[in-house]
N, C-alpha and C positions, 0 to 999 in steps of 0.2 A: 663335708660341712664347710671347711675353709673356702672351697671353690665356690659354693653357693653364696656365701657371704661376700666374697670378692666380686662376683658378677652382679650381685644386688647393688652394692655401693658404686660399682663401675657405671651401671645404668643410671643411677640416681644423680651422679655428679657430672658425667660426660655427655649423657644423652638428654636427660630431663633437666639438667642444670639446677637441680634442687627445686624446680618448679613443680612440686608434687605435694600431696598431703603430708608426706614425711618431712619434706623441706619446710613447709609452712609450720608444722608442729614444732620442729627443732628451733627455728628462728623465733617463734613465739615464746617458747620456753626460755630461750636465751635472753630475749628482751625483758621478760619479767624478772629473771634472775639478776640481770644487770641493773635494772631499776631498783630492785630491793637492796642489793648490795651497796649501791651508791648512797641510798637514803639512810640505811641502817649503819653502814660502816663509814668508810672514808672515800673521798673522790678518787684516790689512787687505785682503789679496787676495780674501777671501771676499765681503765687501760690494761690492767693486769688480766682481768677476765677476758677482755677482747683479744689480748695476745695469746692466752691459752686456747681460745677458740680457733684463732688463725693457725696456731701450731697444730691443733688437731686436724684441721682441714688439709694443711700441707702434708701432714703425716699420711693421711688417707690418699692424697694425690701421689705421694712417693710410693706407696704400696701398690696402687692401681696401675700407675705408669712409671716404672723405675727410671726410664731414660729422661722423661720430663722432670721427674723429681730430682735427678742428678743435676740438671742444668739450673733448676730453680734454686736448689741448695747452694750450688757453686756461685750463683749470682748474689744470693743473699749473704753469703760469707764475706763478700767484699765490703759490706756495710755494717758488720757487727761492732765496729768501734765508733761508728758515726753517732748513734743515739747518745752515747756517754758524753761526747763533746757537745751535742746539741742541748741535752737536758741537764748536764752536770751531775748525773747520777749513774753509778755503775749498774749495768744490766747484764745478767749472765746469758748473753745471746749465743755464746759458743756452745753452751749446753744444749740449746735449742737446735743448733746446727748438727750436733752429734746425734740428737734424737732423730732428726730427719735422715741422717745417714743410715741409722738403724732401720728406718722405714723403707728406704730404698733397697737395702739388703734383704729384708723380709719379703718385700714385693717381688724381687727377682727370684727368690727361692720358691715362692708360691707359683709363679707363672713360668718358671724356668723350664726349658726343654732338657730332657735327660737323654742324651745320645751317648752310647758307649765310646769311651776314648775322646770325647769332645774336649775335655780340659787337659789332656795329657801333654800337649805341647807347652801349655802354660806351666804346669807343675815341673816339667823336666828342664825348663830353662834355668841356667845358673843363677840369674838374678832372683828368681822365685825361691830357689833352694837356699840361697844365702839369707834372704829375709826370714825364712822359717828357722834357719840356724840361729839367727840373732834373737828370734822369739824364744827359742829354747834357752838361750843364755839369759834372757830377761827373767824367765821363770826360775832359773838357778840363782839369780841375784836375790831372790826372796830370802835365801839362807845366808846372805852376806852379813857377817857379824858386825861390820862397821856401821850398819844402818841402825838408827835408834827407833824407827817407826816404819810400819808397813804401809801407812797411808800414802806416803809419797810414791812408794813402789807401785801401789794399786793405780795411782793417778798416771804414772808413766806407762804401765801395762795397758790401761784403757786407751791411752792415746796411740800406742803402737798398734794395737788391734784395730783401731780406727784406720790407721794408715794401710794395714793389710787389706781391710775391707774395701777401701777406695781403690787400691791397686787391683784387686780382684774385679771390682765393678768396672774398671776401665777396660779390662780384657773382655768381660762378658757383654757389656752394653755396646761397645764400639766394634761391631762384628761384620760391618760391610763398608765399602768405599764411601757411600753417601753419608753414613753416620760419622765416619772419620773426618770427612771434609767439613761436616757441620761442626764437629768438635774443634777443629783448627780455626774455623772462622769465628766461632763463639769466643774463643780466647783472644783472638786478634781484636775483636770489637770490644770485649771487656777490658783488655789492656789499654786500648785506645781511649776508652771512656775515662779510665783512671788517669791516664797520661794527660788528657785534656784538662781534667780537674786539677791536677798538679800544676800544669802550666797556668791555669786560672789563678791559683794561689800565688804564683810568682808574678804574673803580670798585673793582676788587679788586687792583690793582697788577700789576707785571710778574712773569713767572715768574722763578725763580732763575737759570735759564740765560740769560735775557734781561738780567738785571742783571749777571751775570758777563761777558757779551759786551760790555756798555757799559763796565764798569770796566777791561777789558783795554786799552781805547783811551781815554786821558785826553782827547785832543782831541775824540773823538766824545762822550764823557761830558759835556764842557763845552758842546758844541753842542746836546745833547738836553735837558740839565737846565737849565731856565730858569724864573725866577719861582717857585722853590721846588717845582717838579714836573717830571716827565719829559714831553717832547713824545712823543705816542704815534704809533707807526709801523705798527701792525697787522702784516700779513704782508708789506708792501711794503719797498722798499729803504731808505726814510727817511721822516721825517714830512712833508716837502714833497710827495713823490710821493703819499703816502697822502692828504694833505689835498686835493690837486688832484683826484685820482680820486674821492674821496668827494664833493667839491663838485659835480663833473660828474654823478655818479649821483644826487645829491640833486635837482638841477635836472631831470634826466631823469625821475625818478619824480614830481616835483611837477607837471610839465607833463602827463604822462600821466594823473595823478590828476584834474587840473582838467578834462580832456576826457573822462574815463571815464564811461560811463552805468550800468554795473553797480555797485550800491551796495557790495557786499562787496569787490569788487576795488578800488574807489576808496578805501575805507577802508584796505585793506592798503597801497596805494601811498602814501597820506598817512603811514602809520606808517613805511614804509621811508624816505621822505624825511626824516622827523623824526630817525630813528636815524642816518641818514647825515649829517645836518646836525650832530648832536651829535658824531659821529666827526670831522667836519671841524674843529670847534672844539677837540677834544681833541688834535689834531695840533699846535696852536699855530702854524699856518701862516697868516700874515696875507694872503698872496696868495690863498689858497683862499677866505678870507672875502670879499675884495673881488670876485673873479671870480664867486663864487656870487651876490652881489648884482647883478653885471652880467648874469648869466643870467636872473635874475628881471626885471630891467628890459627885457631883450630880449623876454621873453614878453609883458610888458605892452604894449610897442610893437606887437608883431605882432597882438595880440588886443584892442586898445583899444576896439573897438566892441562887445565882448561884456560882458554883465552880470557874469559871474563874475570878469572881470578887475578890475572896480571893487571887488568884495568882496576879491579877492586883494590889491590895493593897499592897501585900508583895513586889513586884518588885518596884512599885512606891515609897514606903516608903524608900527602900534602896537607890534608885537613888536620891531621894530628900535629904536624910541625907548626902549622899556623896557630893552632890553639895553644901550643906550648910556648912559642916565641913571638907570636904576632903582637903588634902594637895595640893591644886591647887591655884595659884595666877596669875590671868589675869583679864583684864578689864571686860570681859563678865561675868565671875563668880562673881567678886566683885559687879557688878551691880545687879546680881541676888540676892546676899546675902543682899544687901542694901534694897531690897523689904520688908525684914522682920525686919527692925530696927524700924519700926513704927514712932513715933513722934520725933525721934532723927534726922530724915531727914529734912533739911531746907525747901525743896520744900513743904513737907506736912505741916510744921508749917505755912508757908506763906498761903497756901490754907485754913487752919483752921482759920487763922486770917481774911482772906477775907470773909469766910463763916459766921463767927460770926458777923462781922461788918455789913453785909447786912441783917441779920435776922430781925431786927426791921422794915426795909422797906417792907419785905415780909408780916409781920403781919399787917402792916398798909394799904396795897394795896391788897385786895382780888383778883383783876383781874390783878395784876402786873403792871409793868411800860409800858407794850405794847410790841408787837412783833417787833423783830429786833431793840431793843433799847439798848442792852448791847454790850460789846466788840467792835470790829472794825465795826460791822454792825450799832451799835448805832452812832458811829462817822460819818458814811456815810449817814444814813437815818434820824437820830434824833440828830444832833449836839446840844450840850447844855443841853441834857437830863441828869438827875441825874445818870442814868446807863450807859451813853455813855462812852466807854472806860473801863468800869469795867470788869475785866477778870474773868468770872465765872469758867473757868477750869473744868467744870463739866456739863454734859448734864442735870442732875437733878437740879442743882442750876440755870442753864440757864432757865429751864422751870419755876422754882419757882419765879424768879425775873421778868420774862417777862410776864407770864400768871397768877401770883399770886398763892395763895394756892388752889384756886378753880381749875385752869387749871392743877396745879401740881398733885392734887388728881385724876383728870380724867386720866392723863397720867400714874400715878402709878397703877390705877385700870386696865388700858389697859395692861400694862406689866404683872401684876399679872394674869389677865385672859389668856394672851398668854401662860404663863408657865403652868398654871393649865390645860389649854386645851390640851397641849401636854402630861402632866402627866396622865390626865384622859383618853386621847386617847390611850396611851401606855398600860394601864391596861385593857382598854375596848376592844381593837382589838384582834382578834383571830388568824389572819394570822401572822406567825413568821416574815416574811420579812417586812410586814407593821409595825409591832411592832418595829423592828430594825430601820427602816427609821424614824419613829416618835421619837424614843428615841434620835437618832443622831441629828435630826433637832432641837429638843427641847434643847439639850445640847449646840448646836451651838448658838441658839438664846439667851440662858441664858448668854452666854459670853458677847454678846453685851449689854444686859440689866444691868449686873453687872458692866460693864465698864463705864456705864453712871454716876456712882457715882463720878468718878474722871476725866473722859474725855467726850468730845462730840463724842460718838461712833456711834450713829445711825443717818443716813441721809447723809452719804458721799459715793462717788463713789469709787470702784464698789460695796461696801457692800450693798447698797440698792437693787441691783439686786439679792442678795442672801437672805437678811433678810426678805423682804416682800413677795416674792414668796414662801419662805420656810414656812412662817406663813400660807399662803393660802394652801400650800401643805398638811399641817396637816389636814385641812378640807377635801381636796380631798381624802386623804388616808382613812379617816374615812368613807366617802361616799362609796369608793370602798370596804372596809371591810364589810360594812353593806349590799351592793349588793351581795357580795360573800356569806354571811350568808343566805340571802334570796334565792339565787339560790340553795344552798345546801339543805335548808329546803324543797324547792319545789321539788328537785330531790328525796329527801328521802320520801316525801309524795307520789310521783308517783310510786316509787319502793316498797312502803310498802303494 
């Protein structure tokens, strides 16, 4: 029954383009409903009903073609904060994105091929096992006596299952070299698009609706306007999220460029890395600057025996010293230089004070205060809790206070395994292109992990559509490399 329904809608949407009696009927009914609702109710119902229809169409597309749905959803996730700034009204677009993720997963299950042992390499990898272990720990957290409400726990559980689904989709959907290459180029272009928009905000100023959005919230205005200029946020939720994602993509493009053999594509990647690095600086996020340098250092360690690495270190050192000590005085360069002043910065001193003040609580609560109990989430789901309203300002600290040192240890083990898996895969793989992809992906993932020290960097849109599929992509690349070795050995045995 499900198969017949699936093929029916597939023909209607992709072959007939809804140019059929069914399509005419559905659009006629929708037009009448829209007219009636606007006349009888409010003009706001029109856009709302249109949005519901579009969401339904996208959901069907996700079910019928999961790979297409994945890219459509990832692209739309970049803009979920844009309508709020444009119209000045909060729209729950993140819920719509989660609904589309569910559609992709259902579609993949409906048309998925079932081969014995097909997913075993995925399930056996340490990163997959550690994610499932943390899922079990989250389920146990439901019995944490320190939580005052299960609503926040359900919210966290839903989000984590969403991450697991995206991780699994990355492995299942990106199952051949052509799809992997398309995935990489998609994220390069999407990152470049956001970087160019960030540069536009710096060079030509913010749009009037963006300025109005900031002025409506004085606290937000003070947070974004620093050093005589606005910190640029691009299409993302805030400057910090924008800076970290841009730093990750800059390192990703740079590593790919350093290993690329085609001259034209290599120059394009260098240009992308430069624009993304500029966007990183325009966000005014010190963490992004530091972790980007950490990503460059990681690449140098992994490829220290290669000549191009020596050139990279030489040029990188010269550029770094010039930016640090050169005769340039502007807000962007000054913000960059402030990243290396350490504890003389007031923001870092405040974070250190908060971190030290909460450490006794972490030691006294092995399972933490409970999920979604700190920051604004705590005020919403667990008002009156000891952690409600406490600003962790760090993904690691948020894990430690909400899940305790037990959950924090599990999360750290997962991140450690994720990086080690990439390092091991890089040295284990024999195909040069696969080695390059694994190295670039691991470097980009490392940026997010390092940024967790001072920001909540993992778990935001659109980064989750890059982080988790990339982690699964390392597994897929290792499987492909192993299959290539097996085929070559089989061919050599036949010709021997």
